[in-house]
C-alpha positions in Angstrom: 56.9 110.2 118.8 59.0 111.7 116.3 59.7 114.4 119.4 60.8 111.3 121.5 63.8 110.3 118.4 65.1 113.6 118.3 65.4 114.0 121.9 66.8 110.6 122.2 69.0 111.1 119.0 70.5 114.5 121.1 71.4 112.4 123.8 73.0 110.0 122.4 74.8 112.2 119.9 77.8 112.7 121.7 78.1 109.0 122.9 78.0 107.4 119.9 80.6 109.6 117.9 82.5 108.7 121.2 82.4 105.1 120.8 84.1 106.0 117.5 86.8 107.8 118.6 87.6 105.3 121.5 87.5 102.4 118.5 89.9 104.2 116.6 92.2 105.2 119.5 92.7 101.5 120.8 93.2 100.5 117.2 95.9 103.3 116.8 97.1 102.5 120.5 100.6 101.3 119.2 101.0 104.8 117.4 101.1 106.4 121.4 104.1 104.2 122.1 106.6 105.0 119.2 105.5 102.5 116.7 104.4 103.2 113.1 101.9 101.8 110.9 104.1 100.5 108.9 104.9 96.7 107.9 108.5 97.6 108.1 109.2 94.0 110.5 108.4 91.9 107.7 111.0 94.0 105.8 113.9 93.4 108.4 112.1 90.1 109.0 112.3 88.3 105.9 115.4 90.0 103.8 119.0 90.2 103.9 121.2 92.3 105.0 118.5 93.3 107.7 118.6 89.8 109.0 122.7 89.6 109.1 122.7 93.8 110.6 119.7 92.1 113.5 121.2 88.9 113.5 123.5 89.6 117.3 119.7 90.2 118.7 117.9 87.8 116.8 119.8 85.1 114.7 116.7 83.7 113.6 115.5 86.6 112.3 112.7 89.5 113.7 109.4 88.4 114.2 107.1 89.8 112.2 103.4 90.1 112.0 102.2 90.0 108.6 104.4 88.9 105.7 101.4 89.2 102.8 101.4 93.0 103.2 105.2 94.4 102.1 104.0 96.5 99.1 103.8 99.7 101.5 107.1 99.8 102.6 108.6 98.7 99.4 106.3 101.2 97.0 104.3 103.5 98.6 106.5 105.1 101.2 109.5 104.9 99.2 107.7 106.6 96.6 106.0 109.6 98.4 108.8 109.8 100.3 110.5 110.6 96.9 108.3 112.9 95.7 107.7 114.9 99.1 111.4 115.3 98.8 111.6 116.7 95.0 108.2 119.1 95.9 110.0 120.3 98.7 112.7 121.0 96.6 110.6 123.1 94.3 111.0 120.4 91.5 107.7 118.0 90.3 108.8 114.5 90.6 108.6 113.5 87.1 111.1 110.7 87.3 112.4 108.6 89.2 116.1 107.2 88.9 116.6 104.6 91.3 114.8 101.6 90.0 114.6 99.9 86.1 117.4 102.2 85.0 115.0 105.0 85.1 111.3 105.2 84.9 108.3 107.6 85.5 107.2 108.4 89.1 104.7 111.1 88.9 103.0 109.4 85.8 103.1 105.8 88.0 99.7 107.4 90.2 100.2 105.4 93.4 102.8 108.2 94.5 99.6 110.5 94.6 102.1 113.5 93.8 99.4 116.1 94.0 97.1 115.2 96.8 96.4 117.8 98.9 96.6 116.0 101.9 100.0 115.4 101.6 100.3 118.8 103.7 101.2 116.5 106.3 104.4 115.7 105.0 105.8 119.0 105.3 106.3 118.6 108.8 109.8 117.6 109.7 109.6 114.3 110.6 108.7 112.1 107.7 107.6 109.2 109.7 105.6 110.8 112.2 104.0 112.8 108.7 103.3 108.9 107.4 101.9 108.1 111.0 99.1 110.9 110.4 98.6 110.4 106.9 97.4 106.9 107.9 95.4 107.6 110.8 93.5 110.1 109.1 92.3 107.8 106.6 89.4 106.0 108.8 89.1 109.3 111.1 88.1 111.3 108.2 86.1 108.2 106.8 84.4 108.1 109.7 83.2 111.5 109.7 82.3 111.8 106.2 80.1 109.1 106.4 77.9 109.7 110.1 77.8 113.1 108.5 76.6 111.7 105.3 74.4 109.2 107.2 73.0 111.7 110.0 71.9 113.9 106.4 69.5 111.4 105.8 68.1 111.6 109.2 68.8 107.8 110.6 69.6 107.6 113.9 72.8 108.8 115.6 73.4 104.7 116.8 72.7 103.1 113.3 75.1 106.3 111.8 77.9 104.9 113.9 77.1 101.8 113.2 77.4 102.3 109.8 81.1 104.2 110.3 82.1 101.9 112.2 81.1 99.0 109.8 82.7 101.1 106.9 86.1 102.4 107.9 86.9 98.9 109.6 85.5 96.6 107.0 87.7 94.2 105.0 88.6 96.3 102.3 89.3 99.5 104.4 91.8 97.7 106.7 93.6 95.1 104.8 94.6 98.2 102.2 94.7 101.2 105.4 98.6 101.0 105.1 99.0 101.6 101.5 98.0 104.9 102.2 96.4 105.7 98.7 93.4 103.5 98.1 91.8 104.1 101.7 92.2 107.9 101.4 90.4 107.7 97.9 87.3 105.8 99.0 87.0 108.3 102.3 85.9 111.0 100.4 82.9 108.8 98.6 80.7 109.3 101.6 81.6 113.1 101.6 80.9 113.2 97.3 77.6 111.2 98.0 76.4 114.1 101.2 77.3 117.1 98.5 75.1 115.7 96.1 72.3 115.5 98.7 73.2 119.2 99.1 73.8 120.0 95.7 70.7 118.9 94.9 67.9 120.3 97.7 69.4 123.4 96.6 72.0 123.5 100.1 74.4 126.2 100.1 76.6 127.4 97.1 79.8 126.3 98.7 78.6 122.4 98.7 79.5 123.2 94.9 82.9 123.6 95.8 83.4 120.7 98.4 81.7 118.0 95.2 84.5 119.3 93.4 87.8 119.0 96.1 86.1 116.3 96.9 86.5 114.5 93.5 90.2 116.1 92.2 90.9 115.0 95.9 90.3 111.2 95.2 91.6 111.1 92.2 95.4 112.4 92.7 95.1 109.9 96.0 96.5 107.7 93.7 95.2 104.8 92.5 93.0 104.5 89.3 91.6 101.4 89.5 89.8 102.4 92.7 89.3 106.2 91.8 87.7 105.2 88.2 85.3 102.9 90.9 84.2 106.0 92.6 84.1 107.7 90.0 81.1 105.8 88.7 79.4 104.9 91.5 78.9 109.4 92.0 78.3 109.3 88.4 75.2 106.7 89.0 74.4 108.7 92.5 73.8 111.7 90.7 71.8 110.6 88.0 69.5 108.9 90.6 69.4 112.1 92.6 69.0 114.3 89.7 66.1 111.9 87.5 63.6 112.4 90.6 63.8 116.3 90.3 61.0 117.7 88.3 62.0 118.7 84.7 63.4 122.2 85.3 65.4 121.1 88.4 66.4 118.3 86.5 67.5 120.4 83.4 69.6 122.7 86.1 71.1 120.1 88.0 71.9 118.3 84.8 74.4 121.4 83.8 75.7 122.0 87.2 77.0 118.6 86.9 78.5 118.5 84.0 80.2 121.9 85.0 81.1 120.0 87.7 82.8 116.7 86.3 84.2 119.1 83.2 86.4 121.4 85.9 87.1 117.7 87.4 88.6 115.9 83.9 90.8 120.0 83.3 92.0 120.1 86.7 93.2 116.6 87.2 94.8 116.6 83.0 98.2 117.0 85.0 97.7 113.4 86.8 95.3 111.8 83.8 97.5 112.5 80.8 101.1 111.3 82.0 99.4 108.0 84.2 97.4 107.1 80.4 100.7 108.0 78.0 102.9 105.4 80.7 100.7 102.9 80.2 100.3 103.2 76.5 104.2 102.9 76.8 104.0 99.9 79.6 104.6 96.3 79.6 100.9 96.0 81.4 99.3 94.1 78.7 102.3 91.4 78.6 101.3 91.1 82.1 97.5 91.2 81.8 97.2 87.5 79.9 94.6 85.1 79.9 93.2 86.9 82.7 89.6 84.6 82.6 91.2 81.7 83.1 93.4 83.1 86.0 91.5 81.8 89.3 92.7 84.8 91.1 91.2 87.6 89.7 88.0 87.5 90.2 86.2 87.4 93.3 85.9 83.4 94.2 82.3 82.0 95.0 83.7 79.9 98.1 84.8 83.1 99.4 81.8 84.9 100.0 81.9 83.0 103.1 84.3 85.4 104.6 81.4 88.2 104.9 80.1 86.2 107.7 83.7 84.6 109.0 86.5 86.9 107.8 89.0 84.0 108.8 87.5 80.7 107.8 90.1 80.2 104.8 92.7 81.4 108.1 94.7 84.5 108.1 98.1 85.6 107.0 98.9 87.3 110.2 99.0 83.5 111.6 100.6 82.3 108.7 97.5 79.9 108.2 95.7 81.4 105.3 94.9 78.0 102.6 92.7 79.9 100.5 92.8 80.9 96.3 96.5 83.2 96.3 95.5 86.6 98.2 93.4 87.1 101.3 93.7 90.9 100.8 92.4 90.7 97.4 89.1 88.6 98.8 88.0 89.4 102.6 85.0 92.2 102.1 84.1 91.7 105.6 82.3 94.4 107.4 81.1 93.0 110.7 78.4 90.5 111.2 75.9 92.1 112.9 75.9 94.6 110.3 75.8 92.2 107.5 72.9 91.1 109.2 71.1 94.3 109.3 72.2 95.2 105.9 70.2 92.1 104.8 67.4 93.4 106.7 67.2 96.7 105.2 67.4 94.7 101.1 64.7 92.7 102.5 62.4 96.0 103.0 61.0 97.6 99.9 62.4 101.2 99.2 63.0 103.8 96.7 65.3 105.7 98.3 69.0 105.6 99.5 68.1 101.8 100.4 67.1 101.0 97.0 70.0 102.6 95.7 72.7 101.0 98.2 71.0 97.3 97.6 71.1 97.7 94.1 74.7 99.1 93.4 75.6 96.7 96.1 74.3 93.3 93.7 75.6 95.2 90.5 78.8 95.5 92.3 78.8 92.2 93.1 77.8 90.3 90.2 80.9 92.4 88.3 83.1 90.6 91.2 82.4 87.2 91.3 82.6 85.3 88.3 79.4 85.3 86.5 78.6 85.7 82.8 78.2 89.4 83.1 81.4 90.3 84.6 83.5 88.5 82.0 82.0 90.7 79.3 84.3 93.6 79.6 86.8 91.6 79.3 85.6 89.5 76.5 84.9 92.9 74.9 88.3 94.6 75.9 86.7 97.4 77.5 89.3 100.5 78.9 90.1 100.3 82.4 87.8 97.6 83.2 89.6 94.6 81.1 92.6 95.2 83.0 91.7 95.8 86.7 91.3 93.5 89.0 86.9 92.6 89.9 87.5 91.4 93.1 88.3 95.0 94.0 84.8 95.9 93.2 84.8 95.2 97.3 84.9 98.9 97.6 81.7 99.7 96.6 80.0 96.3 98.3 81.0 97.6 101.2 80.5 101.2 100.7 76.9 100.3 100.2 76.5 97.3 102.8 77.4 99.9 105.4 74.7 102.0 104.3 72.5 99.4 104.2 73.7 98.2 108.0 73.0 101.3 109.3 69.3 101.6 107.3 68.5 98.6 109.2 69.5 99.3 112.6 67.9 102.7 112.2 64.8 100.7 111.4 65.2 98.3 114.6 65.6 101.7 116.6 62.2 103.2 115.3 59.7 100.2 114.4 58.3 97.0 115.8 60.6 94.3 115.0 58.8 92.8 111.6 59.2 89.1 109.6 61.9 90.7 107.6 64.4 90.9 110.3 63.9 87.1 111.7 64.6 86.3 107.8 67.7 88.3 108.0 68.6 86.5 111.1 67.7 83.1 109.9 69.7 83.5 106.8 72.8 84.6 108.8 72.2 81.8 111.4 71.3 79.0 108.0 75.1 80.1 106.7 77.2 79.6 109.4 75.7 76.6 110.3 76.0 75.5 107.0 80.2 76.4 107.2 80.2 74.3 110.3 79.0 71.1 108.6 81.2 71.9 105.2 84.0 72.7 107.7 84.0 69.2 109.0 84.5 67.9 105.0 88.5 69.3 104.9 91.0 66.9 104.5 94.5 67.8 106.6 97.7 68.0 104.7 100.6 67.6 106.3 101.2 71.6 106.4 98.0 72.5 107.2 95.2 71.1 108.9 91.9 73.6 106.9 89.2 71.6 109.2 90.6 73.1 112.0 91.4 76.5 110.8 88.2 76.6 109.3 86.3 75.7 112.7 88.4 77.7 115.4 88.0 80.8 113.3 83.9 80.4 113.5 83.4 80.4 116.8 83.9 83.7 117.4 81.4 84.9 114.6 79.0 81.7 116.1 79.2 83.6 119.3 78.4 86.9 118.1 75.6 85.6 116.0 74.3 84.4 119.8 74.5 87.5 121.1 73.2 89.6 118.7 70.0 87.1 118.0 69.9 87.3 122.3 69.6 91.6 122.0 66.9 91.3 119.0 65.2 88.8 120.7 65.2 90.8 124.2 62.7 93.3 122.5 59.8 91.5 123.2 60.9 90.6 127.0 61.2 94.4 128.2 57.6 95.3 128.7 58.9 98.0 131.4 60.5 99.9 128.6 58.9 102.1 125.8 60.3 100.7 122.1 62.3 103.6 121.3 63.9 103.5 124.8 64.4 99.6 124.6 65.1 99.7 121.0 68.4 102.5 121.6 69.3 100.3 124.4 69.5 97.6 122.5 71.1 99.4 119.5 74.1 100.8 121.9 74.9 97.3 122.9 74.8 95.9 119.1 77.4 99.1 118.3 79.3 98.1 120.7 79.8 94.1 120.1 80.4 94.9 116.5 82.9 98.0 117.6 84.8 94.8 119.4 84.5 92.4 116.5 85.7 94.9 113.7 88.1 95.7 116.1 89.6 93.0 116.9 89.5 92.0 113.2 91.6 94.7 112.3 93.9 94.6 115.2 94.8 90.6 114.1 95.8 91.9 110.7 97.7 95.5 110.8 100.9 95.6 111.3 102.8 98.8 113.4 106.8 98.7 113.5 109.2 100.0 115.8 110.5 103.4 114.1 114.3 101.3 114.3 112.9 99.0 111.9 112.2 101.6 109.1 115.0 101.5 106.6 118.5 101.0 108.9 121.4 101.7 107.6 123.3 98.6 107.4 127.0 98.0 107.0 126.3 97.1 103.4 123.8 99.7 103.0 126.5 102.2 104.2 129.3 100.8 102.7 127.3 101.1 99.2 126.4 104.5 100.5 129.7 105.6 100.9 131.1 105.0 96.9 130.2 108.9 95.6 130.1 107.4 92.4 127.5 107.0 90.2 126.4 103.5 89.8 123.5 101.0 90.4 123.7 97.7 91.6 121.6 94.5 91.5 120.8 91.3 93.5 121.2 87.7 92.8 118.9 86.2 95.4 115.1 87.3 96.1 116.2 87.1 99.6 118.8 90.3 99.4 117.0 94.1 99.3 113.8 93.2 97.5 112.8 95.4 94.8 112.5 99.5 95.0 114.2 99.1 98.9 117.9 100.8 97.6 115.2 103.8 97.1 115.0 104.9 100.4 118.7 104.8 99.9 118.8 106.6 97.0 121.1 103.6 95.6 119.9 102.7 91.8 119.1 99.4 90.7 118.0 97.9 88.1 115.1 96.0 89.8 111.9 97.3 90.4 108.4 96.9 91.4 105.5 98.5 89.7 102.4 97.4 88.1 103.4 99.6 85.2 107.2 99.7 83.5 108.3 100.4 80.2 107.6 98.3 77.5 111.4 99.2 76.4 112.7 97.8 79.5 110.9 94.7 79.6 112.4 93.7 75.7 115.8 95.0 77.2 115.9 93.0 80.6 114.1 89.9 78.4 117.5 89.9 76.3 119.7 90.0 78.3 118.1 87.3 80.8 118.1 84.8 77.2 121.8 85.9 76.4 120.8 87.0 73.1 117.9 89.5 71.4 114.1 88.5 71.5 111.2 89.3 69.7 108.5 90.2 72.3 109.7 90.9 76.2 108.2 88.4 78.3 106.2 89.5 81.4 107.7 90.1 84.6 104.6 90.3 86.3 104.8 94.2 87.6 108.7 92.5 89.4 111.9 92.9 87.5 114.7 91.3 89.0 117.4 90.1 86.5 119.6 87.1 87.5 122.0 86.8 84.5 125.3 88.0 85.8 127.2 86.9 82.8 124.9 89.4 80.0 126.8 92.3 78.4 123.5 94.2 79.3 124.2 94.2 83.0 127.5 95.9 81.9 125.9 98.1 79.5 123.4 99.4 82.3 126.3 100.9 84.9 126.0 97.5 87.3 129.2 98.3 89.6 127.8 95.9 92.7 126.2 92.5 92.7 125.1 91.4 95.9 124.6 88.0 96.6 124.3 85.0 99.6 126.6 82.6 98.1 130.0 82.5 96.6 130.4 83.7 93.3 133.0 82.2 90.9 133.6 84.7 88.3 136.6 86.4 86.7 135.2 89.7 86.3 133.7 90.0 89.8 135.6 90.7 92.9 134.2 90.4 96.5 135.0 93.3 98.0 132.9 93.6 101.3 130.6 91.0 103.6 127.9 91.2 106.0 127.1 88.2 107.3 125.6 86.0 104.2 125.4 89.1 102.2 128.6 89.4 100.3 129.2 92.9 97.7 131.0 92.0 94.6 132.6 94.8 92.3 132.0 94.1 88.5 135.7 94.9 86.9 133.7 95.1 83.3 130.7 97.8 84.2 130.9 100.6 81.8 130.2 103.9 83.0 127.0 106.2 83.0 127.7 108.7 80.7 129.8 107.8 77.9 130.7 108.1 74.2 129.5 104.8 71.6 131.0 106.9 68.7 133.7 109.0 68.7 136.8 110.1 70.8 137.2 112.5 73.3 136.1 112.8 77.7 133.0 112.7 79.6 132.1 113.5 83.2 128.8 113.7 85.1 128.4 117.2 86.6 125.4 116.4 88.3 123.0 114.3 88.8 118.9 114.5 89.7 115.7 113.3 88.9 114.4 115.7 86.3 117.8 116.5 84.9 121.3 115.7 84.5 124.9 117.9 83.6 127.3 116.1 81.6 130.6 118.1 80.6 132.4 116.9 77.4 135.3 117.2 75.3 135.3 115.6 72.2 138.0 115.6 69.6 137.3 113.6 66.5 134.6 116.0 64.5 131.6 114.7 66.7 130.9 111.8 68.8 127.2 110.2 70.1 127.5 110.8 73.8 125.1 107.9 75.5 123.6 108.2 79.1 122.5 104.5 80.2 119.3 106.1 81.2 116.1 105.1 80.1 114.6 107.1 77.1 111.1 108.0 77.8 109.2 111.0 76.4 109.4 114.6 77.8 113.4 114.2 77.9 115.2 116.7 76.2 118.8 118.4 76.0 120.9 121.2 75.2 124.3 121.8 74.2 125.8 124.7 76.2 122.1 125.7 77.4 121.9 127.1 73.9 121.6 124.4 71.1 118.2 122.0 72.0 118.7 118.8 70.8 115.7 115.9 70.8 117.6 113.0 72.2 117.1 109.6 70.3 116.7 106.1 72.2 119.0 103.8 71.3 119.1 99.7 70.6 119.0 99.2 74.2 116.2 102.1 75.1 119.4 104.4 76.3 119.3 108.1 75.7 121.7 109.5 72.8 122.5 112.8 71.7 125.8 113.8 68.9 127.8 116.6 70.3 130.0 118.4 67.9 134.1 118.7 68.6 135.2 120.5 71.0 134.0 121.9 75.0 130.4 121.0 75.8 127.8 120.9 78.0 125.2 118.5 77.6 122.2 118.9 79.6 119.5 116.3 80.4 116.1 117.5 81.3 112.5 116.6 81.5 110.0 119.0 80.0 106.3 118.0 80.8 105.6 120.1 77.5 107.1 117.7 75.5 105.3 114.7 77.4 102.2 116.1 75.8 103.2 116.5 72.1 
């Protein structure tokens, strides 16, 4: 029997790899037509001045596929571009001067500055590099996952089945275009594989592979998901080592202690600045009352999305009516993989299946609003108490994909048993129950939940019926051996799953024409033509959303980042209120000041104010208009560098992210030079390149330095050494 299985495995190996590659190729087909995996269509379709720019051709705005996921075009794409641009010029991208009136860049972590696969961005064209960067996520994820499953003697068809489930799962797909989360979880199967090889005393280089994968996933750039990957990696390491004989256990424990210690040291250049930024950020104000927020944990009702991902609608069809954010709650792994994952859970096992089932159930208990899930928030545990539990779906889908492959492997190699039919019945009853529940939904003037739910239950019902027919068909093909008919049926199940997951992924994922990626409109050209050093602001959320100006090297007082300085939040809170405030408000990651009458706006060097309506203000002059977008010049703007005490002249000679050079001519005994950029640990200054002076923070949070009488060159520079003090 075993020899027959091996023979069939060799025959099918190339075919199933082909199924994965073909599915990926079809999914990424728009790339071959010049489109980019980036939601740029939503940027130009939703916001001015892009709507004005494209108005002659699209008077109602450019159609867009998915309004929900504008983050990649507003955050990861521009952060990566800035970081890579700095690296190419031989500078470490410590600082981002373009948003929040100056803010750390490397410390935000999501730029993924030190990620090894950033090597693709050394291609001449950044957009081409970005496309490749996104494409290699599911490609490497599939390779590593397939490789890991095959090392456990799982049939090629079952391995391909699990790989498809993993790379086209809800969690992988909805975060695909962020370009960081997918680049973290793709390393997880390689970590598991290297642990297996190390424990079984495989080749020495598996130790290097383990450390490389562990370091790479951390540098990819998302602290929460990386924490989950490290946690499950530690758990699997413990599980594997614990089952070794005592002497081998001691030896392997030493190896892994060394590996994890090396990982901590190797990644210090990232986690040290990130930890410091977190401690100085306003995140504690943004993370209030988490236990009472309905959008924080995975809602119980959203478990329906494990069977029917669009039961509550889909943002790409503008009919999502579920709780808060579709992307945070969809853990779909495919209907057929779910069925076989349940089958694997029901089968007693002490190996990989037991571990995957235990972790999946534990992660689910922590993701749902259960009493145990609330404990980290009650006791304020580090990392866990500020992390959205629903993102444990990353671990859940990984484990379910493993279980799905184990379930199909059992289906191929053994006779159908009662547990498989229990799994089939469980999925069938769930679908039936969802149909019954859907009839109880009440329509509103804007949405018809009943129609949405029922329409999106049709395909899962059809797929379930097809899977049921194929599973039952084993009993009605007596002319073929058990192995042969099981393999044929399993192949059909894999094809059905590929279609199901492809449809799901394609429905959600936008691909944009290259001309939609940060086009230079007349408004933006006007702003770029001004050679002064200045900042701008908008008065309407439909105008240039935060971070977008970074793509044009235009500086703004706005910003969008989970981490932003508490001192800046304090300053903007006072500006919005028109008077000093005791504590900063929560801006929930997005700062968009709107009080144009505040004197703080002048202090922040805001020269231009963009609006969609006429502004009547004697200090503002209309200087340009494109469609509905108006640009007003602020007559009261203060220069970026100025003297707040003393007399003299100030002129900025050079301004780069990590270094600002200012020429001064002080006529009084001394003067206080103010640079209206946010102060932060690590910023240093010199006078005439010889005298080291520690800059101080002003009441507003700006950089101050005392300059003696005479002509001097003052240099502000960012030093990572002082950051560690």
